[in-house]
HTML snippet that shows the backbone in 3Dmol.js (N, CA, C, O; Angstrom):
<script src="https://3Dmol.org/build/3Dmol-min.js"></script>
<div id="view" style="width:600px;height:400px;position:relative"></div>
<script>
const pdb = `
ATOM      1  N   MET A   1       0.829  -1.168   0.000  1.00  0.00           N
ATOM      2  CA  MET A   1       0.000   0.000   0.000  1.00  0.00           C
ATOM      3  C   MET A   1       0.880   1.240   0.000  1.00  0.00           C
ATOM      4  O   MET A   1       1.725   1.431   0.875  1.00  0.00           O
ATOM      5  N   ALA A   2       0.662   2.054  -0.981  1.00  0.00           N
ATOM      6  CA  ALA A   2       1.418   3.290  -1.055  1.00  0.00           C
ATOM      7  C   ALA A   2       0.548   4.439  -0.558  1.00  0.00           C
ATOM      8  O   ALA A   2      -0.654   4.483  -0.817  1.00  0.00           O
ATOM      9  N   ILE A   3       1.160   5.342   0.141  1.00  0.00           N
ATOM     10  CA  ILE A   3       0.438   6.522   0.596  1.00  0.00           C
ATOM     11  C   ILE A   3       0.310   7.456  -0.603  1.00  0.00           C
ATOM     12  O   ILE A   3       1.306   7.845  -1.213  1.00  0.00           O
ATOM     13  N   LEU A   4      -0.913   7.802  -0.925  1.00  0.00           N
ATOM     14  CA  LEU A   4      -1.152   8.684  -2.058  1.00  0.00           C
ATOM     15  C   LEU A   4      -1.320  10.113  -1.565  1.00  0.00           C
ATOM     16  O   LEU A   4      -2.127  10.388  -0.677  1.00  0.00           O
ATOM     17  N   LYS A   5      -0.570  10.988  -2.135  1.00  0.00           N
ATOM     18  CA  LYS A   5      -0.680  12.406  -1.807  1.00  0.00           C
ATOM     19  C   LYS A   5      -1.780  13.026  -2.663  1.00  0.00           C
ATOM     20  O   LYS A   5      -2.136  12.493  -3.714  1.00  0.00           O
ATOM     21  N   VAL A   6      -2.304  14.133  -2.212  1.00  0.00           N
ATOM     22  CA  VAL A   6      -3.394  14.806  -2.908  1.00  0.00           C
ATOM     23  C   VAL A   6      -2.978  15.169  -4.332  1.00  0.00           C
ATOM     24  O   VAL A   6      -3.773  15.039  -5.262  1.00  0.00           O
ATOM     25  N   LYS A   7      -1.763  15.614  -4.503  1.00  0.00           N
ATOM     26  CA  LYS A   7      -1.274  15.997  -5.830  1.00  0.00           C
ATOM     27  C   LYS A   7      -1.305  14.806  -6.783  1.00  0.00           C
ATOM     28  O   LYS A   7      -1.687  14.944  -7.946  1.00  0.00           O
ATOM     29  N   GLN A   8      -0.901  13.638  -6.289  1.00  0.00           N
ATOM     30  CA  GLN A   8      -0.913  12.431  -7.116  1.00  0.00           C
ATOM     31  C   GLN A   8      -2.343  12.033  -7.480  1.00  0.00           C
ATOM     32  O   GLN A   8      -2.612  11.626  -8.610  1.00  0.00           O
ATOM     33  N   ILE A   9      -3.242  12.150  -6.529  1.00  0.00           N
ATOM     34  CA  ILE A   9      -4.632  11.758  -6.772  1.00  0.00           C
ATOM     35  C   ILE A   9      -5.274  12.683  -7.796  1.00  0.00           C
ATOM     36  O   ILE A   9      -6.009  12.224  -8.670  1.00  0.00           O
ATOM     37  N   ARG A  10      -5.004  13.977  -7.698  1.00  0.00           N
ATOM     38  CA  ARG A  10      -5.598  14.939  -8.628  1.00  0.00           C
ATOM     39  C   ARG A  10      -5.143  14.692 -10.065  1.00  0.00           C
ATOM     40  O   ARG A  10      -5.858  15.040 -11.004  1.00  0.00           O
ATOM     41  N   GLU A  11      -3.976  14.102 -10.246  1.00  0.00           N
ATOM     42  CA  GLU A  11      -3.470  13.814 -11.586  1.00  0.00           C
ATOM     43  C   GLU A  11      -4.107  12.560 -12.185  1.00  0.00           C
ATOM     44  O   GLU A  11      -4.002  12.326 -13.389  1.00  0.00           O
ATOM     45  N   MET A  12      -4.765  11.757 -11.355  1.00  0.00           N
ATOM     46  CA  MET A  12      -5.377  10.514 -11.814  1.00  0.00           C
ATOM     47  C   MET A  12      -6.709  10.787 -12.512  1.00  0.00           C
ATOM     48  O   MET A  12      -7.367  11.795 -12.255  1.00  0.00           O
ATOM     49  N   LYS A  13      -7.094   9.859 -13.406  1.00  0.00           N
ATOM     50  CA  LYS A  13      -8.395   9.936 -14.055  1.00  0.00           C
ATOM     51  C   LYS A  13      -9.443   9.341 -13.122  1.00  0.00           C
ATOM     52  O   LYS A  13      -9.111   8.617 -12.183  1.00  0.00           O
ATOM     53  N   LEU A  14     -10.709   9.652 -13.386  1.00  0.00           N
ATOM     54  CA  LEU A  14     -11.799   9.155 -12.541  1.00  0.00           C
ATOM     55  C   LEU A  14     -11.825   7.628 -12.482  1.00  0.00           C
ATOM     56  O   LEU A  14     -12.058   7.049 -11.420  1.00  0.00           O
ATOM     57  N   GLU A  15     -11.587   6.978 -13.620  1.00  0.00           N
ATOM     58  CA  GLU A  15     -11.600   5.512 -13.658  1.00  0.00           C
ATOM     59  C   GLU A  15     -10.499   4.946 -12.771  1.00  0.00           C
ATOM     60  O   GLU A  15     -10.703   3.959 -12.064  1.00  0.00           O
ATOM     61  N   ASP A  16      -9.329   5.581 -12.814  1.00  0.00           N
ATOM     62  CA  ASP A  16      -8.206   5.126 -11.988  1.00  0.00           C
ATOM     63  C   ASP A  16      -8.504   5.323 -10.503  1.00  0.00           C
ATOM     64  O   ASP A  16      -8.147   4.487  -9.673  1.00  0.00           O
ATOM     65  N   ILE A  17      -9.154   6.422 -10.182  1.00  0.00           N
ATOM     66  CA  ILE A  17      -9.509   6.696  -8.785  1.00  0.00           C
ATOM     67  C   ILE A  17     -10.484   5.637  -8.283  1.00  0.00           C
ATOM     68  O   ILE A  17     -10.328   5.118  -7.178  1.00  0.00           O
ATOM     69  N   GLU A  18     -11.490   5.316  -9.099  1.00  0.00           N
ATOM     70  CA  GLU A  18     -12.471   4.308  -8.701  1.00  0.00           C
ATOM     71  C   GLU A  18     -11.821   2.945  -8.506  1.00  0.00           C
ATOM     72  O   GLU A  18     -12.158   2.216  -7.573  1.00  0.00           O
ATOM     73  N   LYS A  19     -10.889   2.603  -9.390  1.00  0.00           N
ATOM     74  CA  LYS A  19     -10.193   1.322  -9.276  1.00  0.00           C
ATOM     75  C   LYS A  19      -9.349   1.286  -8.004  1.00  0.00           C
ATOM     76  O   LYS A  19      -9.315   0.271  -7.308  1.00  0.00           O
ATOM     77  N   LYS A  20      -8.677   2.379  -7.703  1.00  0.00           N
ATOM     78  CA  LYS A  20      -7.834   2.456  -6.507  1.00  0.00           C
ATOM     79  C   LYS A  20      -8.686   2.373  -5.240  1.00  0.00           C
ATOM     80  O   LYS A  20      -8.283   1.747  -4.259  1.00  0.00           O
ATOM     81  N   ILE A  21      -9.857   3.000  -5.260  1.00  0.00           N
ATOM     82  CA  ILE A  21     -10.755   2.941  -4.105  1.00  0.00           C
ATOM     83  C   ILE A  21     -11.154   1.498  -3.832  1.00  0.00           C
ATOM     84  O   ILE A  21     -11.125   1.051  -2.685  1.00  0.00           O
ATOM     85  N   SER A  22     -11.527   0.770  -4.877  1.00  0.00           N
ATOM     86  CA  SER A  22     -11.947  -0.619  -4.670  1.00  0.00           C
ATOM     87  C   SER A  22     -10.789  -1.478  -4.179  1.00  0.00           C
ATOM     88  O   SER A  22     -10.989  -2.356  -3.340  1.00  0.00           O
ATOM     89  N   GLU A  23      -9.582  -1.242  -4.686  1.00  0.00           N
ATOM     90  CA  GLU A  23      -8.407  -1.992  -4.231  1.00  0.00           C
ATOM     91  C   GLU A  23      -8.135  -1.727  -2.747  1.00  0.00           C
ATOM     92  O   GLU A  23      -7.883  -2.654  -1.978  1.00  0.00           O
ATOM     93  N   LEU A  24      -8.190  -0.462  -2.362  1.00  0.00           N
ATOM     94  CA  LEU A  24      -7.907  -0.104  -0.975  1.00  0.00           C
ATOM     95  C   LEU A  24      -8.990  -0.600  -0.025  1.00  0.00           C
ATOM     96  O   LEU A  24      -8.692  -0.994   1.103  1.00  0.00           O
ATOM     97  N   LYS A  25     -10.251  -0.584  -0.473  1.00  0.00           N
ATOM     98  CA  LYS A  25     -11.326  -1.103   0.375  1.00  0.00           C
ATOM     99  C   LYS A  25     -11.152  -2.598   0.614  1.00  0.00           C
ATOM    100  O   LYS A  25     -11.389  -3.084   1.720  1.00  0.00           O
ATOM    101  N   LEU A  26     -10.738  -3.329  -0.421  1.00  0.00           N
ATOM    102  CA  LEU A  26     -10.485  -4.758  -0.273  1.00  0.00           C
ATOM    103  C   LEU A  26      -9.344  -5.001   0.709  1.00  0.00           C
ATOM    104  O   LEU A  26      -9.431  -5.873   1.574  1.00  0.00           O
ATOM    105  N   GLU A  27      -8.286  -4.229   0.568  1.00  0.00           N
ATOM    106  CA  GLU A  27      -7.141  -4.349   1.474  1.00  0.00           C
ATOM    107  C   GLU A  27      -7.545  -4.010   2.916  1.00  0.00           C
ATOM    108  O   GLU A  27      -7.097  -4.661   3.860  1.00  0.00           O
ATOM    109  N   LEU A  28      -8.386  -2.997   3.074  1.00  0.00           N
ATOM    110  CA  LEU A  28      -8.867  -2.611   4.400  1.00  0.00           C
ATOM    111  C   LEU A  28      -9.690  -3.736   5.027  1.00  0.00           C
ATOM    112  O   LEU A  28      -9.540  -4.037   6.211  1.00  0.00           O
ATOM    113  N   MET A  29     -10.560  -4.356   4.225  1.00  0.00           N
ATOM    114  CA  MET A  29     -11.366  -5.462   4.744  1.00  0.00           C
ATOM    115  C   MET A  29     -10.486  -6.620   5.206  1.00  0.00           C
ATOM    116  O   MET A  29     -10.760  -7.246   6.230  1.00  0.00           O
ATOM    117  N   LYS A  30      -9.430  -6.900   4.449  1.00  0.00           N
ATOM    118  CA  LYS A  30      -8.512  -7.978   4.829  1.00  0.00           C
ATOM    119  C   LYS A  30      -7.805  -7.654   6.141  1.00  0.00           C
ATOM    120  O   LYS A  30      -7.669  -8.517   7.008  1.00  0.00           O
ATOM    121  N   GLU A  31      -7.360  -6.421   6.283  1.00  0.00           N
ATOM    122  CA  GLU A  31      -6.669  -6.019   7.512  1.00  0.00           C
ATOM    123  C   GLU A  31      -7.603  -6.092   8.722  1.00  0.00           C
ATOM    124  O   GLU A  31      -7.210  -6.565   9.788  1.00  0.00           O
ATOM    125  N   ILE A  32      -8.829  -5.624   8.550  1.00  0.00           N
ATOM    126  CA  ILE A  32      -9.790  -5.664   9.652  1.00  0.00           C
ATOM    127  C   ILE A  32     -10.122  -7.108  10.012  1.00  0.00           C
ATOM    128  O   ILE A  32     -10.268  -7.439  11.188  1.00  0.00           O
ATOM    129  N   ALA A  33     -10.241  -7.972   8.999  1.00  0.00           N
ATOM    130  CA  ALA A  33     -10.519  -9.387   9.261  1.00  0.00           C
ATOM    131  C   ALA A  33      -9.384 -10.019  10.060  1.00  0.00           C
ATOM    132  O   ALA A  33      -9.629 -10.815  10.967  1.00  0.00           O
ATOM    133  N   ASN A  34      -8.148  -9.668   9.727  1.00  0.00           N
ATOM    134  CA  ASN A  34      -7.003 -10.199  10.469  1.00  0.00           C
ATOM    135  C   ASN A  34      -7.043  -9.770  11.929  1.00  0.00           C
ATOM    136  O   ASN A  34      -6.736 -10.562  12.820  1.00  0.00           O
ATOM    137  N   VAL A  35      -7.416  -8.536  12.173  1.00  0.00           N
ATOM    138  CA  VAL A  35      -7.505  -8.042  13.548  1.00  0.00           C
ATOM    139  C   VAL A  35      -8.617  -8.779  14.294  1.00  0.00           C
ATOM    140  O   VAL A  35      -8.441  -9.177  15.445  1.00  0.00           O
ATOM    141  N   LYS A  36      -9.761  -8.959  13.631  1.00  0.00           N
ATOM    142  CA  LYS A  36     -10.894  -9.631  14.266  1.00  0.00           C
ATOM    143  C   LYS A  36     -10.567 -11.086  14.607  1.00  0.00           C
ATOM    144  O   LYS A  36     -11.065 -11.618  15.599  1.00  0.00           O
ATOM    145  N   MET A  37      -9.727 -11.733  13.783  1.00  0.00           N
ATOM    146  CA  MET A  37      -9.361 -13.125  14.036  1.00  0.00           C
ATOM    147  C   MET A  37      -8.279 -13.250  15.098  1.00  0.00           C
ATOM    148  O   MET A  37      -7.927 -14.356  15.506  1.00  0.00           O
ATOM    149  N   GLY A  38      -7.758 -12.127  15.540  1.00  0.00           N
ATOM    150  CA  GLY A  38      -6.771 -12.143  16.611  1.00  0.00           C
ATOM    151  C   GLY A  38      -5.342 -12.321  16.150  1.00  0.00           C
ATOM    152  O   GLY A  38      -4.455 -12.596  16.958  1.00  0.00           O
ATOM    153  N   ARG A  39      -5.112 -12.169  14.877  1.00  0.00           N
ATOM    154  CA  ARG A  39      -3.742 -12.270  14.369  1.00  0.00           C
ATOM    155  C   ARG A  39      -2.954 -11.028  14.776  1.00  0.00           C
ATOM    156  O   ARG A  39      -3.516  -9.937  14.879  1.00  0.00           O
ATOM    157  N   PRO A  40      -1.666 -11.193  15.004  1.00  0.00           N
ATOM    158  CA  PRO A  40      -0.864 -10.016  15.379  1.00  0.00           C
ATOM    159  C   PRO A  40      -0.758  -9.032  14.209  1.00  0.00           C
ATOM    160  O   PRO A  40      -0.615  -9.424  13.051  1.00  0.00           O
ATOM    161  N   VAL A  41      -0.832  -7.768  14.545  1.00  0.00           N
ATOM    162  CA  VAL A  41      -0.785  -6.717  13.533  1.00  0.00           C
ATOM    163  C   VAL A  41       0.667  -6.323  13.295  1.00  0.00           C
ATOM    164  O   VAL A  41       1.390  -5.977  14.229  1.00  0.00           O
ATOM    165  N   LYS A  42       1.084  -6.381  12.029  1.00  0.00           N
ATOM    166  CA  LYS A  42       2.467  -6.017  11.696  1.00  0.00           C
ATOM    167  C   LYS A  42       2.655  -4.504  11.730  1.00  0.00           C
ATOM    168  O   LYS A  42       3.666  -3.992  12.211  1.00  0.00           O
ATOM    169  N   ASN A  43       1.655  -3.808  11.208  1.00  0.00           N
ATOM    170  CA  ASN A  43       1.733  -2.350  11.149  1.00  0.00           C
ATOM    171  C   ASN A  43       0.405  -1.776  11.659  1.00  0.00           C
ATOM    172  O   ASN A  43      -0.558  -1.689  10.897  1.00  0.00           O
ATOM    173  N   PRO A  44       0.345  -1.392  12.915  1.00  0.00           N
ATOM    174  CA  PRO A  44      -0.926  -0.932  13.477  1.00  0.00           C
ATOM    175  C   PRO A  44      -1.474   0.350  12.843  1.00  0.00           C
ATOM    176  O   PRO A  44      -2.678   0.595  12.916  1.00  0.00           O
ATOM    177  N   GLY A  45      -0.649   1.145  12.244  1.00  0.00           N
ATOM    178  CA  GLY A  45      -1.114   2.380  11.625  1.00  0.00           C
ATOM    179  C   GLY A  45      -1.658   2.190  10.223  1.00  0.00           C
ATOM    180  O   GLY A  45      -2.156   3.138   9.617  1.00  0.00           O
ATOM    181  N   LYS A  46      -1.569   0.978   9.701  1.00  0.00           N
ATOM    182  CA  LYS A  46      -1.974   0.723   8.321  1.00  0.00           C
ATOM    183  C   LYS A  46      -3.476   0.918   8.120  1.00  0.00           C
ATOM    184  O   LYS A  46      -3.900   1.494   7.119  1.00  0.00           O
ATOM    185  N   ILE A  47      -4.279   0.440   9.069  1.00  0.00           N
ATOM    186  CA  ILE A  47      -5.733   0.565   8.935  1.00  0.00           C
ATOM    187  C   ILE A  47      -6.132   2.038   8.903  1.00  0.00           C
ATOM    188  O   ILE A  47      -6.952   2.449   8.083  1.00  0.00           O
ATOM    189  N   ARG A  48      -5.558   2.810   9.783  1.00  0.00           N
ATOM    190  CA  ARG A  48      -5.861   4.246   9.839  1.00  0.00           C
ATOM    191  C   ARG A  48      -5.458   4.935   8.532  1.00  0.00           C
ATOM    192  O   ARG A  48      -6.204   5.759   8.004  1.00  0.00           O
ATOM    193  N   GLU A  49      -4.293   4.598   8.024  1.00  0.00           N
ATOM    194  CA  GLU A  49      -3.820   5.219   6.787  1.00  0.00           C
ATOM    195  C   GLU A  49      -4.677   4.794   5.592  1.00  0.00           C
ATOM    196  O   GLU A  49      -4.934   5.600   4.697  1.00  0.00           O
ATOM    197  N   LEU A  50      -5.116   3.543   5.573  1.00  0.00           N
ATOM    198  CA  LEU A  50      -6.004   3.087   4.501  1.00  0.00           C
ATOM    199  C   LEU A  50      -7.307   3.882   4.506  1.00  0.00           C
ATOM    200  O   LEU A  50      -7.780   4.314   3.455  1.00  0.00           O
ATOM    201  N   LYS A  51      -7.879   4.072   5.682  1.00  0.00           N
ATOM    202  CA  LYS A  51      -9.128   4.831   5.790  1.00  0.00           C
ATOM    203  C   LYS A  51      -8.946   6.265   5.313  1.00  0.00           C
ATOM    204  O   LYS A  51      -9.799   6.808   4.611  1.00  0.00           O
ATOM    205  N   ARG A  52      -7.843   6.867   5.693  1.00  0.00           N
ATOM    206  CA  ARG A  52      -7.587   8.260   5.291  1.00  0.00           C
ATOM    207  C   ARG A  52      -7.369   8.375   3.784  1.00  0.00           C
ATOM    208  O   ARG A  52      -7.841   9.320   3.152  1.00  0.00           O
ATOM    209  N   THR A  53      -6.652   7.410   3.216  1.00  0.00           N
ATOM    210  CA  THR A  53      -6.403   7.441   1.778  1.00  0.00           C
ATOM    211  C   THR A  53      -7.705   7.256   1.009  1.00  0.00           C
ATOM    212  O   THR A  53      -7.933   7.931   0.005  1.00  0.00           O
ATOM    213  N   ILE A  54      -8.562   6.348   1.472  1.00  0.00           N
ATOM    214  CA  ILE A  54      -9.859   6.151   0.827  1.00  0.00           C
ATOM    215  C   ILE A  54     -10.673   7.441   0.902  1.00  0.00           C
ATOM    216  O   ILE A  54     -11.320   7.823  -0.073  1.00  0.00           O
ATOM    217  N   ALA A  55     -10.646   8.104   2.040  1.00  0.00           N
ATOM    218  CA  ALA A  55     -11.379   9.366   2.197  1.00  0.00           C
ATOM    219  C   ALA A  55     -10.848  10.434   1.241  1.00  0.00           C
ATOM    220  O   ALA A  55     -11.627  11.177   0.644  1.00  0.00           O
ATOM    221  N   ARG A  56      -9.539  10.511   1.096  1.00  0.00           N
ATOM    222  CA  ARG A  56      -8.946  11.477   0.154  1.00  0.00           C
ATOM    223  C   ARG A  56      -9.423  11.191  -1.264  1.00  0.00           C
ATOM    224  O   ARG A  56      -9.814  12.100  -1.996  1.00  0.00           O
ATOM    225  N   LEU A  57      -9.385   9.905  -1.644  1.00  0.00           N
ATOM    226  CA  LEU A  57      -9.801   9.516  -2.990  1.00  0.00           C
ATOM    227  C   LEU A  57     -11.268   9.868  -3.234  1.00  0.00           C
ATOM    228  O   LEU A  57     -11.613  10.404  -4.288  1.00  0.00           O
ATOM    229  N   LEU A  58     -12.121   9.571  -2.274  1.00  0.00           N
ATOM    230  CA  LEU A  58     -13.546   9.867  -2.431  1.00  0.00           C
ATOM    231  C   LEU A  58     -13.806  11.367  -2.520  1.00  0.00           C
ATOM    232  O   LEU A  58     -14.657  11.802  -3.296  1.00  0.00           O
ATOM    233  N   THR A  59     -13.085  12.153  -1.739  1.00  0.00           N
ATOM    234  CA  THR A  59     -13.256  13.605  -1.755  1.00  0.00           C
ATOM    235  C   THR A  59     -12.887  14.180  -3.115  1.00  0.00           C
ATOM    236  O   THR A  59     -13.633  14.983  -3.677  1.00  0.00           O
ATOM    237  N   ILE A  60     -11.752  13.776  -3.637  1.00  0.00           N
ATOM    238  CA  ILE A  60     -11.301  14.312  -4.923  1.00  0.00           C
ATOM    239  C   ILE A  60     -12.178  13.786  -6.056  1.00  0.00           C
ATOM    240  O   ILE A  60     -12.404  14.487  -7.042  1.00  0.00           O
ATOM    241  N   LYS A  61     -12.669  12.560  -5.921  1.00  0.00           N
ATOM    242  CA  LYS A  61     -13.588  12.006  -6.920  1.00  0.00           C
ATOM    243  C   LYS A  61     -14.849  12.859  -6.996  1.00  0.00           C
ATOM    244  O   LYS A  61     -15.314  13.181  -8.089  1.00  0.00           O
ATOM    245  N   LYS A  62     -15.405  13.230  -5.839  1.00  0.00           N
ATOM    246  CA  LYS A  62     -16.607  14.077  -5.804  1.00  0.00           C
ATOM    247  C   LYS A  62     -16.331  15.446  -6.421  1.00  0.00           C
ATOM    248  O   LYS A  62     -17.175  15.990  -7.134  1.00  0.00           O
ATOM    249  N   GLU A  63     -15.152  16.000  -6.149  1.00  0.00           N
ATOM    250  CA  GLU A  63     -14.790  17.296  -6.722  1.00  0.00           C
ATOM    251  C   GLU A  63     -14.754  17.216  -8.243  1.00  0.00           C
ATOM    252  O   GLU A  63     -15.270  18.096  -8.932  1.00  0.00           O
ATOM    253  N   LYS A  64     -14.140  16.155  -8.760  1.00  0.00           N
ATOM    254  CA  LYS A  64     -14.030  16.005 -10.213  1.00  0.00           C
ATOM    255  C   LYS A  64     -15.394  15.775 -10.847  1.00  0.00           C
ATOM    256  O   LYS A  64     -15.665  16.286 -11.933  1.00  0.00           O
ATOM    257  N   GLU A  65     -16.256  15.011 -10.183  1.00  0.00           N
ATOM    258  CA  GLU A  65     -17.599  14.786 -10.714  1.00  0.00           C
ATOM    259  C   GLU A  65     -18.395  16.085 -10.733  1.00  0.00           C
ATOM    260  O   GLU A  65     -19.189  16.311 -11.647  1.00  0.00           O
ATOM    261  N   GLY A  66     -18.195  16.929  -9.749  1.00  0.00           N
ATOM    262  CA  GLY A  66     -18.874  18.217  -9.697  1.00  0.00           C
ATOM    263  C   GLY A  66     -18.446  19.126 -10.834  1.00  0.00           C
ATOM    264  O   GLY A  66     -19.266  19.854 -11.393  1.00  0.00           O
ATOM    265  N   LYS A  67     -17.166  19.088 -11.177  1.00  0.00           N
ATOM    266  CA  LYS A  67     -16.658  19.909 -12.278  1.00  0.00           C
ATOM    267  C   LYS A  67     -17.219  19.434 -13.612  1.00  0.00           C
ATOM    268  O   LYS A  67     -17.477  20.251 -14.497  1.00  0.00           O
ATOM    269  N   LYS A  68     -17.413  18.124 -13.771  1.00  0.00           N
ATOM    270  CA  LYS A  68     -17.941  17.586 -15.026  1.00  0.00           C
ATOM    271  C   LYS A  68     -19.379  18.020 -15.258  1.00  0.00           C
ATOM    272  O   LYS A  68     -19.779  18.251 -16.399  1.00  0.00           O
ATOM    273  N   GLN A  69     -20.164  18.133 -14.187  1.00  0.00           N
ATOM    274  CA  GLN A  69     -21.575  18.479 -14.313  1.00  0.00           C
ATOM    275  C   GLN A  69     -21.781  19.932 -14.709  1.00  0.00           C
ATOM    276  O   GLN A  69     -22.786  20.256 -15.342  1.00  0.00           O
ATOM    277  N   LYS A  70     -20.866  20.805 -14.355  1.00  0.00           N
ATOM    278  CA  LYS A  70     -21.014  22.240 -14.648  1.00  0.00           C
ATOM    279  C   LYS A  70     -20.757  22.551 -16.087  1.00  0.00           C
ATOM    280  O   LYS A  70     -20.842  23.711 -16.492  1.00  0.00           O
TER     281      LYS A  70
END
`;
const viewer = $3Dmol.createViewer("view");
viewer.addModel(pdb, "pdb");
viewer.setStyle({}, {cartoon: {color: "spectrum"}});
viewer.zoomTo();
viewer.render();
</script>
């Protein structure tokens, strides 16, 4: 999982953003499942960073969709 900066996300196309969101959501579900099963967490900050990255992607996606409608 790479940390995506806002500048990098803004350069992406809408299709790429949607694909990245689905990839990160899948990764987040896997990490949460591992925690629920009681497996030791290798990187405890990963879940938090995944959530923040997904939020960034969704925010910029909404901004781009708003610009297309105008």
